[in-house]
C-alpha positions in Angstrom: -0.4 0.0 -0.3 1.3 3.2 -0.6 1.4 5.6 2.6 -0.8 7.9 1.3 -3.3 4.6 1.0 -2.5 3.7 5.0 -3.3 6.7 5.9 -6.6 7.3 5.0 -7.1 3.6 6.2 -5.9 4.4 10.0 -7.5 7.9 9.6 -11.3 6.4 8.8 -11.5 2.7 9.7 -8.6 3.4 12.7 -10.8 6.0 13.9 -14.1 3.2 14.2 -11.7 0.4 14.8 -11.0 2.2 18.5 -14.3 3.3 18.9 -15.9 -0.1 18.8 -12.6 -1.9 21.3 -12.9 1.1 23.6 -16.9 -0.1 23.9 -14.6 -3.8 24.1 -13.0 -2.6 26.3 -15.3 -0.6 28.9 -17.9 -3.7 28.7 -14.1 -6.2 29.5 -13.1 -3.7 32.9 -16.9 -3.9 33.9 -17.0 -8.0 33.8 -13.3 -8.4 35.0 -11.6 -6.9 38.1 -8.4 -6.2 38.5 -7.7 -5.5 41.9 -4.4 -7.3 42.6 -0.7 -5.9 42.4 0.2 -6.0 38.7 3.2 -8.9 38.1 6.5 -7.6 37.1 6.9 -7.2 33.3 8.3 -10.1 31.8 8.0 -10.2 28.3 7.9 -6.6 25.6 6.6 -5.8 22.4 7.4 -2.7 20.4 5.3 -1.3 17.9 6.7 0.7 15.2 5.5 -0.2 11.8 6.8 2.9 10.2 10.6 4.8 9.4 14.0 2.8 10.2 15.5 6.4 11.0 13.0 6.3 14.0 14.2 3.2 15.2 17.5 3.8 15.2 16.1 7.1 17.6 14.8 4.3 19.5 18.7 2.7 20.2 18.5 3.4 23.7 14.4 2.8 24.9 14.7 -0.6 23.3 18.3 -0.4 25.3 15.8 0.4 28.2 13.8 -3.1 27.5 16.5 -5.2 27.1 18.2 -4.0 30.7 14.7 -4.7 32.5 13.8 -8.2 31.0 16.1 -9.5 28.8 17.3 -9.5 25.5 15.3 -12.8 24.8 12.3 -11.3 26.0 12.1 -8.0 23.8 10.5 -7.9 20.7 9.7 -6.0 17.6 6.7 -5.5 15.3 7.6 -3.9 12.4 7.3 -3.4 8.6 8.8 -5.8 6.4 10.6 -3.6 4.2 12.3 -1.6 8.2 13.5 -4.5 9.3 17.0 -4.4 8.6 17.6 -1.6 11.0 16.7 -3.7 13.6 19.0 -6.4 12.5 22.0 -4.1 12.5 21.2 -3.2 15.8 21.7 -6.2 17.2 19.7 -5.2 20.6 16.1 -7.7 19.4 16.8 -11.4 18.1 16.4 -11.9 15.1 13.5 -14.1 15.5 11.3 -11.5 18.4 10.9 -9.8 14.9 7.5 -10.2 13.5 7.4 -8.6 10.2 4.4 -7.1 8.3 4.1 -6.9 4.8 1.3 -4.3 3.5 1.3 -5.2 0.0 -2.4 -5.1 0.1 -5.1 -3.9 2.8 -5.9 -8.0 2.7 -2.1 -8.6 3.5 -1.6 -6.6 6.0 -4.2 -7.7 7.8 -3.5 -12.0 7.2 0.0 -10.9 8.4 -1.3 -8.6 11.9 -3.5 -11.6 12.7 -0.5 -14.3 12.3 1.4 -12.2 14.6 -0.7 -12.0 16.7 -1.4 -16.0 17.3 2.7 -16.0 18.5 2.1 -13.1 20.5 -0.6 -14.8 22.6 1.3 -18.1 22.2 4.7 -16.4 23.8 2.3 -14.4 26.3 3.4 -11.3 26.2 2.0 -9.1 29.1 3.8 -5.9 27.7 3.1 -3.7 24.8 4.6 -0.1 24.2 3.2 1.4 21.0 6.2 3.9 19.9 4.0 5.4 17.0 2.6 8.8 17.5 -1.1 8.8 17.4 -1.5 6.3 14.5 -5.0 4.5 15.7 -3.6 0.9 13.7 -0.5 0.5 16.5 -3.2 1.3 19.0 -5.8 -1.2 17.7 -2.7 -4.0 17.6 -1.6 -3.6 21.4 -5.3 -3.8 22.7 -5.5 -7.5 20.7 -2.0 -7.9 21.7 -4.0 -9.0 25.7 -1.3 -7.0 27.2 -1.6 -6.0 30.7 0.5 -3.3 30.2 -0.2 -1.0 27.2 1.9 1.6 26.9 1.4 4.4 24.4 0.7 8.4 23.7 -3.5 9.3 24.9 -4.1 12.8 23.6 -5.8 13.6 26.6 -7.9 17.1 26.7 -5.8 17.8 23.4 -6.9 17.8 19.8 -4.9 15.0 18.7 -6.5 12.8 16.7 -9.1 10.2 18.4 -8.1 6.4 19.3 -10.1 5.4 21.4 -8.9 4.6 25.1 -7.3 1.0 24.4 -4.5 1.8 26.5 -3.6 1.1 30.0 -0.5 3.5 30.6 -1.8 6.8 28.5 1.6 9.0 28.5 0.9 12.5 27.6 3.0 13.8 24.4 5.4 16.4 25.0 6.1 18.7 21.9 9.2 19.6 23.3 11.2 17.0 23.9 13.4 15.1 20.8 11.8 12.0 19.9 15.2 9.9 20.9 13.2 11.1 24.5 9.9 10.4 23.6 10.5 6.7 23.2 12.2 6.3 26.0 9.9 8.0 28.7 7.8 5.1 27.0 9.2 2.0 28.0 10.0 3.7 31.3 6.1 4.2 32.0 6.5 0.2 31.9 6.1 0.5 35.6 4.4 3.8 36.7 1.3 3.6 38.5 -1.2 4.9 36.1 -3.5 6.2 37.4 -0.8 8.7 38.5 -2.2 10.9 35.1 -0.7 12.5 32.8 2.8 10.2 32.8 4.8 10.2 33.3 6.7 12.0 36.4 9.9 11.4 36.0 13.4 14.5 35.8 13.6 14.3 32.0 17.4 14.6 33.2 17.8 10.9 34.1 17.4 10.2 30.2 20.4 9.1 28.8 20.3 8.8 25.0 23.4 6.9 23.3 24.2 4.5 19.9 26.5 2.2 18.7 29.5 2.3 16.3 28.5 0.7 14.0 31.7 -1.6 13.2 32.1 -3.1 10.0 33.4 -6.7 9.6 37.3 -6.8 7.1 34.7 -8.6 4.1 32.2 -6.4 4.3 35.5 -3.4 4.0 36.5 -5.3 0.9 33.5 -5.6 -1.1 32.7 -2.8 -0.4 35.7 -1.5 -1.7 35.5 -3.6 -4.8 32.4 -2.3 -5.5 33.6 1.3 -5.3 36.8 0.4 -8.1 34.5 -1.2 -10.2 31.5 1.1 -10.2 34.6 4.2 -10.5 37.1 2.4 -12.7 40.0 3.3 -10.4 39.4 7.0 -11.7 39.3 9.8 -8.7 41.8 9.0 -5.2 40.4 12.1 -3.2 37.6 11.8 -0.9 34.8 10.3 -1.6 31.0 12.6 -0.9 28.3 10.4 -0.9 24.6 12.5 -1.7 21.2 10.9 -1.0 18.5 13.2 -3.4 15.6 11.2 -2.6 13.1 11.3 0.9 10.5 9.0 2.0 7.6 8.8 0.5 5.7 9.1 3.8 6.7 12.9 3.3 7.6 13.7 0.3 7.8 17.6 1.1 11.7 17.1 2.6 12.9 16.7 -1.0 16.0 19.1 -1.9 14.9 20.3 -5.1 17.3 17.5 -8.0 19.0 19.6 -10.2 19.9 21.4 -7.3 22.2 18.0 -6.3 23.2 17.7 -9.5 24.3 21.2 -9.7 26.2 20.8 -6.2 27.4 17.3 -7.7 29.3 18.9 -10.6 30.6 21.7 -7.8 32.5 19.5 -6.0 34.3 18.0 -9.7 34.5 21.0 -10.4 37.1 22.3 -7.1 37.8 18.8 -6.1 39.5 17.1 -9.2 40.1 13.9 -7.0 37.0 13.4 -5.4 34.4 10.7 -6.1 30.2 11.0 -6.0 28.5 8.2 -5.3 24.6 8.9 -5.6 22.2 6.8 -2.9 19.2 5.5 -2.2 16.7 2.8 -2.0 16.2 0.4 -5.0 13.2 1.6 -5.5 14.9 5.3 -6.3 17.0 3.3 -8.6 15.5 5.4 -11.2 16.3 8.8 -10.1 19.1 7.9 -8.6 20.4 7.2 -12.0 19.2 10.2 -13.7 20.7 12.2 -11.5 24.2 10.7 -11.8 23.3 11.0 -16.0 22.8 14.7 -15.7 26.2 15.1 -13.3 27.7 13.3 -16.8 31.1 12.5 -15.0 33.2 9.4 -15.3 34.0 10.3 -11.4 30.0 9.8 -10.4 28.2 6.8 -10.2 25.0 5.1 -9.0 24.7 3.4 -6.0 21.0 3.4 -5.5 19.8 -0.6 -5.1 23.6 -1.8 -5.5 24.1 -2.3 -1.4 21.9 -3.9 1.3 21.2 -1.6 4.4 24.5 -3.1 6.4 27.1 -2.3 3.0 25.2 1.1 2.4 26.7 1.4 6.6 30.5 -0.4 4.8 30.7 2.6 2.2 29.0 5.6 4.9 32.4 4.3 7.0 35.0 4.4 3.6 33.2 7.5 2.4 33.9 11.5 3.9 30.9 13.4 3.7 26.7 12.5 3.6 24.8 14.7 2.1 21.1 14.2 2.8 17.8 15.3 3.2 16.3 15.0 6.4 15.2 11.3 5.9 16.5 7.6 7.1 20.0 8.2 5.8 20.8 10.6 8.1 20.1 9.1 11.7 22.0 5.6 9.8 25.1 8.3 9.1 24.9 8.8 12.8 25.9 5.1 13.2 29.2 5.6 11.4 32.6 8.1 11.4 30.7 9.7 8.1 30.6 13.5 8.1 26.6 14.2 7.2 24.7 17.2 6.4 21.3 16.5 6.9 18.6 19.7 5.3 15.4 20.1 7.1 11.9 22.4 6.6 9.1 20.5 7.0 10.5 18.9 9.7 12.4 20.2 12.8 16.3 18.8 14.2 14.5 20.2 17.7 12.7 16.5 18.0 14.4 14.5 15.0 17.4 14.6 14.6 20.3 12.6 14.6 21.5 12.0 18.5 25.3 11.3 17.4 28.0 10.7 15.0 29.0 13.7 13.0 26.1 15.7 11.7 25.3 19.0 11.1 21.9 20.7 10.2 21.0 23.5 7.5 17.4 24.3 8.0 15.7 27.7 7.3 14.2 29.7 10.0 10.4 30.0 7.8 7.6 31.0 9.3 5.0 27.9 8.5 7.8 25.5 9.3 8.0 22.5 10.7 4.6 22.4 9.1 3.8 18.4 9.7 3.8 17.0 13.0 2.1 14.3 15.1 -1.4 16.1 15.7 -1.7 16.5 12.3 -0.6 13.1 11.2 2.4 14.6 9.6 -0.2 16.0 6.5 0.4 19.2 5.4 -1.8 21.7 3.2 1.8 22.8 2.0 1.9 22.2 -1.7 5.7 24.7 -2.1 7.9 24.0 0.3 9.4 26.8 0.2 12.1 25.9 3.2 13.7 24.1 1.1 13.7 25.3 -1.8 15.5 28.9 -0.3 18.5 26.1 0.6 21.1 27.1 -1.6 23.6 25.1 -3.7 25.8 27.6 -1.6 24.7 27.0 1.2 25.2 23.4 1.2 28.7 23.8 -1.1 30.2 25.6 1.9 29.2 23.2 4.3 31.0 20.9 2.3 34.1 22.6 1.5 34.3 23.3 5.5 33.7 19.3 6.1 37.1 18.6 3.7 38.8 21.0 5.5 38.5 20.4 9.2 39.8 16.6 7.0 42.7 18.2 5.8 41.9 17.5 2.3 41.7 20.5 -0.4 40.6 21.1 -3.0 
């Protein structure tokens, strides 16, 4: 399903399902007394279907869950294409990941049902819903039957309705970085659910960290060979990566393609030994190859769809600079030593900026930015993303130049 289709289903069908299931919960609460002291949490299921970059931000939250119940008792439900980053982070056993396909709504329902059967068999007793006011994840959390269900609740705000399906309802704080928001969800598992709104802890107690990705020697050899084949031995200078595509979830984040082309030409003109690698997902292969064709140099090549995510991180480890829109690659790069230059517009780095690595932000301060947030389901009325268009090629090139100068690489 396309992102737009997923949003529409979540809004219209999800709203009705949340209303009906809230009624079911009211009946259950009236018939079943739950006055006993709750048992300690034994098994935790995370629900984070979309966006691999956000999963990187959740690292400390996942790490805290592992500390609470042990690695073997932490589970994760995610869309199939977003699974690879979990394997790279190595916090959750591969067999504890429930991948969900969503080519069609029927396939999605089938995989969710199959996942629920496994969850019931495992007797998972706690869920952490890391989606911001999505209905699907709240519905899945309720259907697991877990006695503890943590997630965001709108309380008295005008946030999107998703019923009353959670046991531990957390107040969304729009002033907290997303990594801390994820962390406090996990800490809420052991809080008193009646002490509303959760969570009444000093946020300074939450320390957000990231691991450092260390490639294996054979992986380095493989990617070096790929670089050699693509560039045919040309260029012994810096390697600059350009990621010209943003996720289909939010195309407003894209910097104009023609500016990536102009930036690439400028870098090659000023750095005769430099090489450019155009990166992207397999679905972005055609557009990445078009950018490479327009730059028109023997020192530029498209790598979109030619590497796994793990190999892409190896490439980050070998390259000097990554220039990207606000998207997953900016967060993946934070696991490696590469200098990353990340352009923000419709969203803000104050909430979604990388929490590790060596990254620099370009963020025009337009009055309308950020225009997408958790309260509008990331729907924006914007049809003319001037925030991204206002970032000039010279703005980005100066950042590239400064990074290369710091690394001791002259043009």
